[in-house]
N, C-alpha and C positions, 0 to 999 in steps of 0.2 A: 504495501500499499503506499508505504514513502517514497520508493521508488515513482510509481503514478503520479502521485504529490507532487513531491520537488521535481525530479529530473526531466518525468515525460510533460507534466502540464507547468510548472512554472517555468521549468529550461526549456524545453523545446517549444512546446504550444505558446509560450511568452504570456501566461494567465497570471494577470496581476493579482494580491492579496484581494484587493476589492470583487473578484470574482471568488472566493473562495467555496459557496454556492455549487459552482458549476463545475469545479473540481471534486468535488465530493461526489456530485452525481457521476461524474466519468469514473470515480472507483468504483462505486456501487455495480457500475454496467460491467465490469471486468469481472471476467468466470474464477480470479481470485477471491473476491468479495466472499465468496460463500463458504470458505476457508478461515473466514475472519472468527473472533471468538465475539459470544455474546457481549462481553463487557464492552468491544472495541466498538461493536454497531452500537449501543446504549453512548458511550462517549460521543459518536457522530451526531446523534439525536439531541444528546444534551449542547453540543456547540451550537447546532441549526437553532435551538431554540434560543439559548442565552448568551450568545458571542457576536455579536454584529459584523464581524467581518466574514460570519458562515452563513448569513440572512441574505435572502436572495434580493432583497431591494435596500440591500446596502449603499450608503453614502461616504 
C-alpha cells in the first residue's frame, strides 16, 4: 500500500496532498487491498472522516 500511495500516486502520477482521497480510492482498487488487515481498513475510514487531507472536498 505504501508503494501505491507514495511511489505510484505521489511520485509517478504527481497526485498532490490535496487529493489524498483519490489515492485512497486507487489503493482500494488494487488487488493487494484484499490482503490488508481490518485494522488498516478501519484506519483509512478514520482518515476519511477526521483528517481534512483525506476528505474529497479538501481545500
